[in-house]
All heavy atoms as TSV, in Angstrom:
chain	resi	resn	atom	element	x	y	z
A	1	MET	N	N	90.349	21.862	105.254
A	1	MET	CA	C	91.307	22.931	105.165
A	1	MET	C	C	91.985	23.050	106.525
A	1	MET	O	O	91.328	23.028	107.549
A	1	MET	CB	C	90.587	24.223	104.796
A	1	MET	CG	C	91.530	25.366	104.564
A	1	MET	SD	S	90.689	26.883	104.071
A	1	MET	CE	C	90.169	26.442	102.441
A	2	MET	N	N	93.303	23.162	106.507
A	2	MET	CA	C	94.066	23.237	107.752
A	2	MET	C	C	95.153	24.281	107.624
A	2	MET	O	O	95.726	24.447	106.563
A	2	MET	CB	C	94.736	21.899	108.042
A	2	MET	CG	C	93.813	20.730	108.045
A	2	MET	SD	S	94.730	19.227	108.295
A	2	MET	CE	C	94.373	18.974	109.995
A	3	LYS	N	N	95.448	24.964	108.714
A	3	LYS	CA	C	96.585	25.880	108.763
A	3	LYS	C	C	97.698	25.190	109.531
A	3	LYS	O	O	97.486	24.684	110.612
A	3	LYS	CB	C	96.200	27.185	109.440
A	3	LYS	CG	C	95.288	28.030	108.601
A	3	LYS	CD	C	95.468	29.479	108.954
A	3	LYS	CE	C	94.549	30.326	108.121
A	3	LYS	NZ	N	95.091	30.714	106.881
A	4	MET	N	N	98.874	25.163	108.949
A	4	MET	CA	C	100.013	24.487	109.556
A	4	MET	C	C	101.170	25.467	109.677
A	4	MET	O	O	101.238	26.444	108.975
A	4	MET	CB	C	100.459	23.301	108.697
A	4	MET	CG	C	99.376	22.298	108.398
A	4	MET	SD	S	98.665	21.568	109.844
A	4	MET	CE	C	100.018	20.620	110.450
A	5	ASN	N	N	102.083	25.154	110.538
A	5	ASN	CA	C	103.289	25.947	110.692
A	5	ASN	C	C	104.447	24.979	110.888
A	5	ASN	O	O	104.400	23.863	110.416
A	5	ASN	CB	C	103.149	26.922	111.861
A	5	ASN	CG	C	104.008	28.153	111.675
A	5	ASN	OD1	O	104.883	28.189	110.834
A	5	ASN	ND2	N	103.756	29.158	112.465
A	6	SER	N	N	105.435	25.365	111.600
A	6	SER	CA	C	106.582	24.501	111.843
A	6	SER	C	C	106.830	24.442	113.342
A	6	SER	O	O	106.277	25.210	114.112
A	6	SER	CB	C	107.815	25.042	111.129
A	6	SER	OG	O	108.124	26.323	111.614
A	7	SER	N	N	107.678	23.517	113.723
A	7	SER	CA	C	108.070	23.428	115.126
A	7	SER	C	C	109.568	23.199	115.192
A	7	SER	O	O	110.174	22.722	114.237
A	7	SER	CB	C	107.319	22.294	115.825
A	7	SER	OG	O	107.702	21.054	115.274
A	8	ARG	N	N	110.142	23.537	116.303
A	8	ARG	CA	C	111.572	23.322	116.494
A	8	ARG	C	C	111.740	22.040	117.288
A	8	ARG	O	O	111.158	21.874	118.340
A	8	ARG	CB	C	112.187	24.503	117.231
A	8	ARG	CG	C	113.681	24.400	117.343
A	8	ARG	CD	C	114.305	25.705	117.767
A	8	ARG	NE	N	114.039	26.817	116.890
A	8	ARG	CZ	C	114.685	27.069	115.750
A	8	ARG	NH1	N	115.628	26.244	115.347
A	8	ARG	NH2	N	114.398	28.114	115.029
A	9	ALA	N	N	112.540	21.130	116.748
A	9	ALA	CA	C	112.713	19.814	117.360
A	9	ALA	C	C	114.149	19.622	117.834
A	9	ALA	O	O	114.849	18.719	117.385
A	9	ALA	CB	C	112.319	18.728	116.381
A	10	GLY	N	N	114.593	20.475	118.722
A	10	GLY	CA	C	115.922	20.333	119.318
A	10	GLY	C	C	117.035	20.316	118.295
A	10	GLY	O	O	117.161	21.216	117.476
A	11	SER	N	N	117.829	19.284	118.287
A	11	SER	CA	C	118.974	19.201	117.380
A	11	SER	C	C	118.573	18.975	115.926
A	11	SER	O	O	119.383	19.171	115.023
A	11	SER	CB	C	119.905	18.074	117.826
A	11	SER	OG	O	119.225	16.837	117.770
A	12	LYS	N	N	117.315	18.570	115.671
A	12	LYS	CA	C	116.844	18.388	114.290
A	12	LYS	C	C	116.565	19.722	113.605
A	12	LYS	O	O	116.435	19.773	112.400
A	12	LYS	CB	C	115.554	17.565	114.271
A	12	LYS	CG	C	115.723	16.133	114.662
A	12	LYS	CD	C	114.395	15.432	114.542
A	12	LYS	CE	C	114.479	14.002	115.004
A	12	LYS	NZ	N	113.170	13.336	114.929
A	13	GLY	N	N	116.426	20.796	114.387
A	13	GLY	CA	C	116.129	22.105	113.813
A	13	GLY	C	C	114.635	22.271	113.595
A	13	GLY	O	O	113.818	21.713	114.315
A	14	VAL	N	N	114.275	23.023	112.566
A	14	VAL	CA	C	112.881	23.322	112.283
A	14	VAL	C	C	112.268	22.192	111.453
A	14	VAL	O	O	112.831	21.775	110.448
A	14	VAL	CB	C	112.758	24.668	111.543
A	14	VAL	CG1	C	111.334	24.945	111.145
A	14	VAL	CG2	C	113.274	25.797	112.418
A	15	VAL	N	N	111.116	21.707	111.891
A	15	VAL	CA	C	110.394	20.639	111.195
A	15	VAL	C	C	109.095	21.235	110.652
A	15	VAL	O	O	108.301	21.781	111.413
A	15	VAL	CB	C	110.078	19.466	112.147
A	15	VAL	CG1	C	109.267	18.406	111.434
A	15	VAL	CG2	C	111.356	18.893	112.710
A	16	SER	N	N	108.887	21.143	109.342
A	16	SER	CA	C	107.663	21.662	108.734
A	16	SER	C	C	106.537	20.660	108.943
A	16	SER	O	O	106.602	19.525	108.480
A	16	SER	CB	C	107.887	21.905	107.241
A	16	SER	OG	O	106.727	22.408	106.651
A	17	MET	N	N	105.507	21.087	109.656
A	17	MET	CA	C	104.424	20.181	110.020
A	17	MET	C	C	103.556	19.786	108.826
A	17	MET	O	O	102.911	18.744	108.859
A	17	MET	CB	C	103.559	20.818	111.108
A	17	MET	CG	C	104.316	21.109	112.389
A	17	MET	SD	S	105.188	19.687	113.076
A	17	MET	CE	C	103.827	18.679	113.572
A	18	ASP	N	N	103.523	20.600	107.760
A	18	ASP	CA	C	102.682	20.231	106.622
A	18	ASP	C	C	103.198	18.981	105.919
A	18	ASP	O	O	102.411	18.158	105.461
A	18	ASP	CB	C	102.504	21.389	105.640
A	18	ASP	CG	C	103.788	21.816	104.965
A	18	ASP	OD1	O	104.810	21.904	105.658
A	18	ASP	OD2	O	103.750	22.080	103.753
A	19	PHE	N	N	104.500	18.786	105.873
A	19	PHE	CA	C	105.038	17.578	105.250
A	19	PHE	C	C	104.794	16.342	106.116
A	19	PHE	O	O	104.544	15.258	105.604
A	19	PHE	CB	C	106.528	17.740	104.939
A	19	PHE	CG	C	106.793	18.763	103.877
A	19	PHE	CD1	C	107.426	19.945	104.191
A	19	PHE	CD2	C	106.384	18.561	102.574
A	19	PHE	CE1	C	107.663	20.899	103.226
A	19	PHE	CE2	C	106.608	19.507	101.590
A	19	PHE	CZ	C	107.253	20.681	101.922
A	20	GLU	N	N	104.868	16.529	107.428
A	20	GLU	CA	C	104.570	15.417	108.336
A	20	GLU	C	C	103.113	14.988	108.199
A	20	GLU	O	O	102.796	13.804	108.150
A	20	GLU	CB	C	104.865	15.813	109.788
A	20	GLU	CG	C	106.323	16.144	110.070
A	20	GLU	CD	C	107.223	14.932	109.885
A	20	GLU	OE1	O	106.810	13.816	110.254
A	20	GLU	OE2	O	108.339	15.111	109.386
A	21	LEU	N	N	102.211	15.955	108.127
A	21	LEU	CA	C	100.790	15.646	107.982
A	21	LEU	C	C	100.487	15.036	106.615
A	21	LEU	O	O	99.640	14.152	106.502
A	21	LEU	CB	C	99.952	16.905	108.191
A	21	LEU	CG	C	98.454	16.690	108.143
A	21	LEU	CD1	C	98.005	15.803	109.297
A	21	LEU	CD2	C	97.726	18.006	108.178
A	22	ALA	N	N	101.172	15.479	105.583
A	22	ALA	CA	C	100.939	14.956	104.232
A	22	ALA	C	C	101.231	13.458	104.165
A	22	ALA	O	O	100.504	12.702	103.506
A	22	ALA	CB	C	101.789	15.704	103.215
A	23	LYS	N	N	102.268	13.011	104.847
A	23	LYS	CA	C	102.601	11.583	104.855
A	23	LYS	C	C	101.464	10.760	105.465
A	23	LYS	O	O	101.081	9.727	104.941
A	23	LYS	CB	C	103.900	11.336	105.626
A	23	LYS	CG	C	105.131	11.823	104.916
A	23	LYS	CD	C	106.378	11.346	105.633
A	23	LYS	CE	C	106.853	12.388	106.598
A	23	LYS	NZ	N	108.100	12.061	107.268
A	24	VAL	N	N	100.918	11.241	106.569
A	24	VAL	CA	C	99.836	10.526	107.253
A	24	VAL	C	C	98.553	10.569	106.423
A	24	VAL	O	O	97.861	9.558	106.271
A	24	VAL	CB	C	99.593	11.137	108.656
A	24	VAL	CG1	C	98.390	10.500	109.319
A	24	VAL	CG2	C	100.832	10.987	109.519
A	25	ALA	N	N	98.227	11.727	105.865
A	25	ALA	CA	C	96.985	11.888	105.098
A	25	ALA	C	C	96.968	11.001	103.856
A	25	ALA	O	O	95.928	10.431	103.503
A	25	ALA	CB	C	96.804	13.347	104.707
A	26	GLU	N	N	98.085	10.870	103.174
A	26	GLU	CA	C	98.139	10.020	101.986
A	26	GLU	C	C	97.904	8.555	102.337
A	26	GLU	O	O	97.312	7.814	101.564
A	26	GLU	CB	C	99.463	10.202	101.263
A	26	GLU	CG	C	99.552	11.544	100.556
A	26	GLU	CD	C	100.904	11.775	99.906
A	26	GLU	OE1	O	101.741	10.836	99.887
A	26	GLU	OE2	O	101.124	12.892	99.423
A	27	LYS	N	N	98.347	8.148	103.511
A	27	LYS	CA	C	98.142	6.760	103.929
A	27	LYS	C	C	96.669	6.428	104.135
A	27	LYS	O	O	96.255	5.289	103.954
A	27	LYS	CB	C	98.910	6.467	105.222
A	27	LYS	CG	C	100.402	6.400	105.034
A	27	LYS	CD	C	101.088	6.101	106.345
A	27	LYS	CE	C	102.596	6.108	106.181
A	27	LYS	NZ	N	103.283	5.882	107.451
A	28	VAL	N	N	95.851	7.417	104.533
A	28	VAL	CA	C	94.431	7.170	104.783
A	28	VAL	C	C	93.541	7.600	103.613
A	28	VAL	O	O	92.322	7.604	103.743
A	28	VAL	CB	C	93.951	7.836	106.094
A	28	VAL	CG1	C	94.642	7.226	107.285
A	28	VAL	CG2	C	94.153	9.339	106.063
A	29	GLY	N	N	94.142	7.953	102.472
A	29	GLY	CA	C	93.373	8.176	101.264
A	29	GLY	C	C	93.025	9.611	100.908
A	29	GLY	O	O	92.212	9.843	100.024
A	30	PHE	N	N	93.635	10.590	101.559
A	30	PHE	CA	C	93.386	11.985	101.200
A	30	PHE	C	C	94.372	12.432	100.127
A	30	PHE	O	O	95.498	11.967	100.078
A	30	PHE	CB	C	93.516	12.908	102.410
A	30	PHE	CG	C	92.348	12.837	103.349
A	30	PHE	CD1	C	92.382	12.016	104.456
A	30	PHE	CD2	C	91.218	13.596	103.115
A	30	PHE	CE1	C	91.311	11.941	105.322
A	30	PHE	CE2	C	90.136	13.535	103.971
A	30	PHE	CZ	C	90.177	12.710	105.079
A	31	THR	N	N	93.934	13.357	99.284
A	31	THR	CA	C	94.781	13.927	98.243
A	31	THR	C	C	94.968	15.411	98.545
A	31	THR	O	O	93.992	16.121	98.784
A	31	THR	CB	C	94.120	13.775	96.861
A	31	THR	OG1	O	93.882	12.392	96.615
A	31	THR	CG2	C	94.990	14.340	95.770
A	32	LEU	N	N	96.207	15.853	98.509
A	32	LEU	CA	C	96.491	17.268	98.723
A	32	LEU	C	C	96.038	18.033	97.490
A	32	LEU	O	O	96.551	17.851	96.399
A	32	LEU	CB	C	97.977	17.495	98.981
A	32	LEU	CG	C	98.414	18.928	99.248
A	32	LEU	CD1	C	97.710	19.478	100.482
A	32	LEU	CD2	C	99.912	19.000	99.414
A	33	TRP	N	N	95.032	18.894	97.654
A	33	TRP	CA	C	94.422	19.592	96.535
A	33	TRP	C	C	95.053	20.965	96.310
A	33	TRP	O	O	95.198	21.416	95.193
A	33	TRP	CB	C	92.924	19.735	96.794
A	33	TRP	CG	C	92.153	20.206	95.619
A	33	TRP	CD1	C	91.592	21.435	95.447
A	33	TRP	CD2	C	91.838	19.466	94.449
A	33	TRP	NE1	N	90.960	21.505	94.242
A	33	TRP	CE2	C	91.084	20.297	93.601
A	33	TRP	CE3	C	92.114	18.157	94.033
A	33	TRP	CZ2	C	90.610	19.885	92.368
A	33	TRP	CZ3	C	91.645	17.751	92.805
A	33	TRP	CH2	C	90.904	18.605	91.996
A	34	ASP	N	N	95.450	21.629	97.397
A	34	ASP	CA	C	96.034	22.957	97.266
A	34	ASP	C	C	96.894	23.264	98.487
A	34	ASP	O	O	96.609	22.806	99.579
A	34	ASP	CB	C	94.924	24.010	97.149
A	34	ASP	CG	C	95.438	25.361	96.670
A	34	ASP	OD1	O	96.566	25.417	96.155
A	34	ASP	OD2	O	94.703	26.355	96.820
A	35	ARG	N	N	97.965	24.024	98.271
A	35	ARG	CA	C	98.853	24.464	99.356
A	35	ARG	C	C	99.155	25.944	99.122
A	35	ARG	O	O	99.568	26.323	98.046
A	35	ARG	CB	C	100.145	23.665	99.348
A	35	ARG	CG	C	101.143	24.145	100.385
A	35	ARG	CD	C	102.455	23.424	100.320
A	35	ARG	NE	N	102.272	22.072	100.837
A	35	ARG	CZ	C	102.953	21.023	100.400
A	35	ARG	NH1	N	103.821	21.148	99.439
A	35	ARG	NH2	N	102.750	19.843	100.922
A	36	THR	N	N	98.940	26.753	100.142
A	36	THR	CA	C	99.186	28.189	100.048
A	36	THR	C	C	100.116	28.601	101.178
A	36	THR	O	O	99.904	28.222	102.326
A	36	THR	CB	C	97.863	28.978	100.199
A	36	THR	OG1	O	96.884	28.417	99.359
A	36	THR	CG2	C	98.053	30.418	99.813
A	37	PHE	N	N	101.140	29.379	100.847
A	37	PHE	CA	C	102.050	29.904	101.859
A	37	PHE	C	C	101.639	31.334	102.181
A	37	PHE	O	O	101.567	32.181	101.290
A	37	PHE	CB	C	103.500	29.867	101.363
A	37	PHE	CG	C	104.002	28.482	101.140
A	37	PHE	CD1	C	104.027	27.933	99.881
A	37	PHE	CD2	C	104.430	27.721	102.211
A	37	PHE	CE1	C	104.483	26.649	99.679
A	37	PHE	CE2	C	104.885	26.424	102.017
A	37	PHE	CZ	C	104.915	25.896	100.748
A	38	ASN	N	N	101.355	31.611	103.433
A	38	ASN	CA	C	100.933	32.927	103.882
A	38	ASN	C	C	102.075	33.584	104.652
A	38	ASN	O	O	102.567	33.021	105.631
A	38	ASN	CB	C	99.712	32.823	104.797
A	38	ASN	CG	C	98.581	32.079	104.135
A	38	ASN	OD1	O	98.248	32.334	102.992
A	38	ASN	ND2	N	98.012	31.136	104.852
A	39	HIS	N	N	102.482	34.754	104.193
A	39	HIS	CA	C	103.526	35.517	104.875
A	39	HIS	C	C	102.852	36.424	105.895
A	39	HIS	O	O	101.975	37.204	105.555
A	39	HIS	CB	C	104.323	36.341	103.857
A	39	HIS	CG	C	105.400	37.150	104.464
A	39	HIS	ND1	N	106.576	36.599	104.905
A	39	HIS	CD2	C	105.485	38.468	104.728
A	39	HIS	CE1	C	107.332	37.550	105.409
A	39	HIS	NE2	N	106.696	38.693	105.310
A	40	LEU	N	N	103.244	36.320	107.146
A	40	LEU	CA	C	102.646	37.105	108.225
A	40	LEU	C	C	103.526	38.314	108.530
A	40	LEU	O	O	104.716	38.163	108.798
A	40	LEU	CB	C	102.486	36.250	109.478
A	40	LEU	CG	C	101.743	34.926	109.281
A	40	LEU	CD1	C	101.782	34.125	110.565
A	40	LEU	CD2	C	100.324	35.173	108.827
A	41	ASN	N	N	102.941	39.486	108.459
A	41	ASN	CA	C	103.668	40.723	108.769
A	41	ASN	C	C	103.217	41.240	110.124
A	41	ASN	O	O	102.348	42.091	110.222
A	41	ASN	CB	C	103.404	41.782	107.696
A	41	ASN	CG	C	104.073	41.457	106.393
A	41	ASN	OD1	O	105.174	40.926	106.384
A	41	ASN	ND2	N	103.405	41.736	105.291
A	42	ALA	N	N	103.824	40.732	111.172
A	42	ALA	CA	C	103.455	41.154	112.523
A	42	ALA	C	C	104.069	42.524	112.817
A	42	ALA	O	O	105.255	42.744	112.583
A	42	ALA	CB	C	103.941	40.137	113.537
A	43	ALA	N	N	103.254	43.417	113.343
A	43	ALA	CA	C	103.738	44.758	113.683
A	43	ALA	C	C	104.758	44.710	114.818
A	43	ALA	O	O	105.601	45.590	114.934
A	43	ALA	CB	C	102.563	45.636	114.068
A	44	THR	N	N	104.697	43.682	115.635
A	44	THR	CA	C	105.596	43.579	116.792
A	44	THR	C	C	106.855	42.764	116.501
A	44	THR	O	O	107.650	42.525	117.413
A	44	THR	CB	C	104.852	42.930	117.970
A	44	THR	OG1	O	104.397	41.633	117.570
A	44	THR	CG2	C	103.686	43.783	118.421
A	45	ALA	N	N	107.063	42.355	115.268
A	45	ALA	CA	C	108.203	41.480	114.947
A	45	ALA	C	C	109.537	42.117	115.319
A	45	ALA	O	O	110.422	41.451	115.853
A	45	ALA	CB	C	108.184	41.111	113.475
A	46	ALA	N	N	109.703	43.397	115.052
A	46	ALA	CA	C	110.974	44.062	115.365
A	46	ALA	C	C	111.244	44.086	116.863
A	46	ALA	O	O	112.398	44.092	117.291
A	46	ALA	CB	C	110.950	45.483	114.815
A	47	VAL	N	N	110.197	44.068	117.668
A	47	VAL	CA	C	110.360	44.110	119.116
A	47	VAL	C	C	110.638	42.725	119.700
A	47	VAL	O	O	111.441	42.584	120.621
A	47	VAL	CB	C	109.087	44.706	119.768
A	47	VAL	CG1	C	109.190	44.707	121.281
A	47	VAL	CG2	C	108.829	46.099	119.236
A	48	ILE	N	N	110.008	41.689	119.143
A	48	ILE	CA	C	110.133	40.358	119.741
A	48	ILE	C	C	111.313	39.542	119.230
A	48	ILE	O	O	111.693	38.564	119.864
A	48	ILE	CB	C	108.833	39.548	119.559
A	48	ILE	CG1	C	108.553	39.275	118.081
A	48	ILE	CG2	C	107.675	40.218	120.225
A	48	ILE	CD1	C	107.433	38.283	117.836
A	49	VAL	N	N	111.908	39.924	118.100
A	49	VAL	CA	C	113.015	39.130	117.554
A	49	VAL	C	C	114.185	39.025	118.532
A	49	VAL	O	O	114.701	37.920	118.743
A	49	VAL	CB	C	113.446	39.664	116.176
A	49	VAL	CG1	C	114.772	39.071	115.738
A	49	VAL	CG2	C	112.380	39.364	115.136
A	50	PRO	N	N	114.654	40.102	119.159
A	50	PRO	CA	C	115.758	39.951	120.130
A	50	PRO	C	C	115.399	39.012	121.286
A	50	PRO	O	O	116.224	38.198	121.712
A	50	PRO	CB	C	116.004	41.370	120.632
A	50	PRO	CG	C	115.480	42.252	119.555
A	50	PRO	CD	C	114.318	41.521	118.967
A	51	ARG	N	N	114.169	39.112	121.788
A	51	ARG	CA	C	113.732	38.239	122.887
A	51	ARG	C	C	113.702	36.783	122.433
A	51	ARG	O	O	114.128	35.885	123.158
A	51	ARG	CB	C	112.345	38.672	123.359
A	51	ARG	CG	C	111.809	37.835	124.475
A	51	ARG	CD	C	110.436	38.379	124.929
A	51	ARG	NE	N	109.708	37.355	125.617
A	51	ARG	CZ	C	108.823	36.538	125.062
A	51	ARG	NH1	N	108.528	36.645	123.800
A	51	ARG	NH2	N	108.213	35.619	125.758
A	52	CYS	N	N	113.204	36.546	121.229
A	52	CYS	CA	C	113.152	35.179	120.702
A	52	CYS	C	C	114.558	34.613	120.510
A	52	CYS	O	O	114.802	33.444	120.784
A	52	CYS	CB	C	112.381	35.155	119.385
A	52	CYS	SG	S	110.623	35.474	119.578
A	53	TYR	N	N	115.469	35.450	120.039
A	53	TYR	CA	C	116.850	35.006	119.838
A	53	TYR	C	C	117.496	34.625	121.166
A	53	TYR	O	O	118.131	33.574	121.270
A	53	TYR	CB	C	117.651	36.102	119.138
A	53	TYR	CG	C	119.089	35.732	118.909
A	53	TYR	CD1	C	119.440	34.859	117.894
A	53	TYR	CD2	C	120.091	36.233	119.725
A	53	TYR	CE1	C	120.758	34.502	117.685
A	53	TYR	CE2	C	121.409	35.886	119.535
A	53	TYR	CZ	C	121.740	35.018	118.508
A	53	TYR	OH	O	123.042	34.658	118.311
A	54	GLU	N	N	117.318	35.436	122.184
A	54	GLU	CA	C	117.908	35.171	123.498
A	54	GLU	C	C	117.368	33.890	124.127
A	54	GLU	O	O	118.089	33.166	124.808
A	54	GLU	CB	C	117.644	36.339	124.439
A	54	GLU	CG	C	118.418	37.574	124.097
A	54	GLU	CD	C	117.992	38.782	124.919
A	54	GLU	OE1	O	117.206	38.608	125.870
A	54	GLU	OE2	O	118.460	39.887	124.594
A	55	ASN	N	N	116.085	33.597	123.913
A	55	ASN	CA	C	115.441	32.429	124.517
A	55	ASN	C	C	115.356	31.220	123.584
A	55	ASN	O	O	114.701	30.232	123.901
A	55	ASN	CB	C	114.041	32.802	124.998
A	55	ASN	CG	C	114.084	33.828	126.106
A	55	ASN	OD1	O	114.770	33.641	127.093
A	55	ASN	ND2	N	113.378	34.919	125.930
A	56	CYS	N	N	116.006	31.313	122.424
A	56	CYS	CA	C	116.022	30.223	121.420
A	56	CYS	C	C	114.607	29.867	120.946
A	56	CYS	O	O	114.297	28.686	120.742
A	56	CYS	CB	C	116.731	28.997	121.971
A	56	CYS	SG	S	118.448	29.305	122.385
A	57	TYR	N	N	113.763	30.876	120.767
A	57	TYR	CA	C	112.433	30.675	120.206
A	57	TYR	C	C	112.477	30.935	118.703
A	57	TYR	O	O	113.389	31.586	118.210
A	57	TYR	CB	C	111.415	31.640	120.817
A	57	TYR	CG	C	111.192	31.528	122.296
A	57	TYR	CD1	C	110.829	32.633	123.042
A	57	TYR	CD2	C	111.332	30.318	122.963
A	57	TYR	CE1	C	110.602	32.546	124.402
A	57	TYR	CE2	C	111.112	30.229	124.322
A	57	TYR	CZ	C	110.749	31.338	125.037
A	57	TYR	OH	O	110.536	31.249	126.377
A	58	SER	N	N	111.483	30.461	118.006
A	58	SER	CA	C	111.345	30.828	116.600
A	58	SER	C	C	110.242	31.873	116.481
A	58	SER	O	O	109.337	31.941	117.297
A	58	SER	CB	C	111.026	29.600	115.746
A	58	SER	OG	O	109.827	29.007	116.177
A	59	VAL	N	N	110.334	32.709	115.457
A	59	VAL	CA	C	109.351	33.759	115.217
A	59	VAL	C	C	108.399	33.271	114.136
A	59	VAL	O	O	108.835	32.833	113.073
A	59	VAL	CB	C	110.031	35.069	114.766
A	59	VAL	CG1	C	108.990	36.134	114.471
A	59	VAL	CG2	C	111.012	35.545	115.805
A	60	LYS	N	N	107.117	33.317	114.419
A	60	LYS	CA	C	106.127	32.867	113.430
A	60	LYS	C	C	105.940	33.977	112.403
A	60	LYS	O	O	105.306	34.979	112.662
A	60	LYS	CB	C	104.800	32.537	114.113
A	60	LYS	CG	C	103.772	32.010	113.147
A	60	LYS	CD	C	102.495	31.633	113.851
A	60	LYS	CE	C	101.477	31.140	112.845
A	60	LYS	NZ	N	100.224	30.772	113.464
A	61	ASN	N	N	106.530	33.804	111.231
A	61	ASN	CA	C	106.382	34.797	110.179
A	61	ASN	C	C	105.762	34.217	108.907
A	61	ASN	O	O	105.673	34.884	107.900
A	61	ASN	CB	C	107.710	35.481	109.874
A	61	ASN	CG	C	108.770	34.496	109.451
A	61	ASN	OD1	O	108.534	33.307	109.377
A	61	ASN	ND2	N	109.947	35.009	109.186
A	62	TRP	N	N	105.356	32.958	108.965
A	62	TRP	CA	C	104.657	32.334	107.839
A	62	TRP	C	C	103.828	31.180	108.352
A	62	TRP	O	O	104.057	30.670	109.433
A	62	TRP	CB	C	105.640	31.838	106.775
A	62	TRP	CG	C	106.573	30.776	107.282
A	62	TRP	CD1	C	107.764	30.958	107.903
A	62	TRP	CD2	C	106.362	29.364	107.251
A	62	TRP	NE1	N	108.313	29.758	108.254
A	62	TRP	CE2	C	107.476	28.752	107.864
A	62	TRP	CE3	C	105.352	28.549	106.771
A	62	TRP	CZ2	C	107.588	27.382	107.988
A	62	TRP	CZ3	C	105.482	27.177	106.907
A	62	TRP	CH2	C	106.608	26.609	107.508
A	63	GLU	N	N	102.851	30.805	107.572
A	63	GLU	CA	C	102.070	29.608	107.848
A	63	GLU	C	C	101.621	29.022	106.511
A	63	GLU	O	O	101.640	29.702	105.494
A	63	GLU	CB	C	100.873	29.900	108.754
A	63	GLU	CG	C	99.853	30.828	108.167
A	63	GLU	CD	C	98.784	31.231	109.175
A	63	GLU	OE1	O	98.922	30.949	110.368
A	63	GLU	OE2	O	97.811	31.843	108.734
A	64	THR	N	N	101.248	27.788	106.526
A	64	THR	CA	C	100.841	27.093	105.318
A	64	THR	C	C	99.389	26.653	105.458
A	64	THR	O	O	99.014	26.105	106.486
A	64	THR	CB	C	101.721	25.839	105.096
A	64	THR	OG1	O	103.088	26.240	105.113
A	64	THR	CG2	C	101.417	25.171	103.782
A	65	THR	N	N	98.593	26.893	104.422
A	65	THR	CA	C	97.215	26.431	104.393
A	65	THR	C	C	97.136	25.240	103.448
A	65	THR	O	O	97.568	25.318	102.304
A	65	THR	CB	C	96.264	27.541	103.900
A	65	THR	OG1	O	96.421	28.676	104.737
A	65	THR	CG2	C	94.821	27.082	103.937
A	66	LEU	N	N	96.614	24.118	103.960
A	66	LEU	CA	C	96.477	22.904	103.157
A	66	LEU	C	C	95.015	22.609	102.911
A	66	LEU	O	O	94.198	22.716	103.822
A	66	LEU	CB	C	97.097	21.716	103.886
A	66	LEU	CG	C	98.558	21.865	104.311
A	66	LEU	CD1	C	98.964	20.674	105.145
A	66	LEU	CD2	C	99.452	22.003	103.106
A	67	VAL	N	N	94.672	22.232	101.698
A	67	VAL	CA	C	93.308	21.841	101.346
A	67	VAL	C	C	93.364	20.394	100.871
A	67	VAL	O	O	94.114	20.056	99.950
A	67	VAL	CB	C	92.719	22.743	100.229
A	67	VAL	CG1	C	91.318	22.298	99.868
A	67	VAL	CG2	C	92.751	24.193	100.663
A	68	TRP	N	N	92.567	19.529	101.514
A	68	TRP	CA	C	92.560	18.088	101.224
A	68	TRP	C	C	91.223	17.684	100.627
A	68	TRP	O	O	90.193	18.252	100.953
A	68	TRP	CB	C	92.773	17.288	102.499
A	68	TRP	CG	C	94.048	17.602	103.192
A	68	TRP	CD1	C	94.243	18.522	104.170
A	68	TRP	CD2	C	95.314	17.018	102.937
A	68	TRP	NE1	N	95.547	18.530	104.558
A	68	TRP	CE2	C	96.237	17.625	103.808
A	68	TRP	CE3	C	95.775	16.059	102.056
A	68	TRP	CZ2	C	97.573	17.289	103.824
A	68	TRP	CZ3	C	97.109	15.722	102.085
A	68	TRP	CH2	C	97.988	16.330	102.960
A	69	ILE	N	N	91.255	16.672	99.759
A	69	ILE	CA	C	90.009	16.076	99.270
A	69	ILE	C	C	90.118	14.562	99.439
A	69	ILE	O	O	91.201	13.993	99.472
A	69	ILE	CB	C	89.715	16.421	97.791
A	69	ILE	CG1	C	90.832	15.936	96.869
A	69	ILE	CG2	C	89.486	17.903	97.627
A	69	ILE	CD1	C	90.484	16.045	95.405
A	70	LYS	N	N	88.971	13.939	99.594
A	70	LYS	CA	C	88.919	12.472	99.704
A	70	LYS	C	C	88.233	11.988	98.432
A	70	LYS	O	O	87.091	12.329	98.175
A	70	LYS	CB	C	88.123	12.076	100.951
A	70	LYS	CG	C	88.009	10.596	101.143
A	70	LYS	CD	C	88.939	10.137	102.200
A	70	LYS	CE	C	88.665	8.662	102.456
A	70	LYS	NZ	N	89.600	8.077	103.343
A	71	GLN	N	N	88.945	11.229	97.630
A	71	GLN	CA	C	88.393	10.746	96.354
A	71	GLN	C	C	87.920	9.330	96.462
A	71	GLN	O	O	88.417	8.539	97.161
A	71	GLN	CB	C	89.429	10.870	95.255
A	71	GLN	CG	C	89.787	12.303	94.972
A	71	GLN	CD	C	90.819	12.428	93.862
A	71	GLN	OE1	O	91.620	11.536	93.632
A	71	GLN	NE2	N	90.800	13.546	93.178
């Protein structure tokens, strides 16, 4: 079980890490058994959004949980 999020890759924009990991895992014989999207409700989101916008950061408001099995 793994928790994944995304990253910002310059001019490519936001890259979802769960899809990148899925490509590698399938090559070594793992099967994606379950994927859950978790919405994060941070109490400080209203305060940090302007700062993130000014500094070109992304705000973590979701994450993905992946469950793998090896058959």
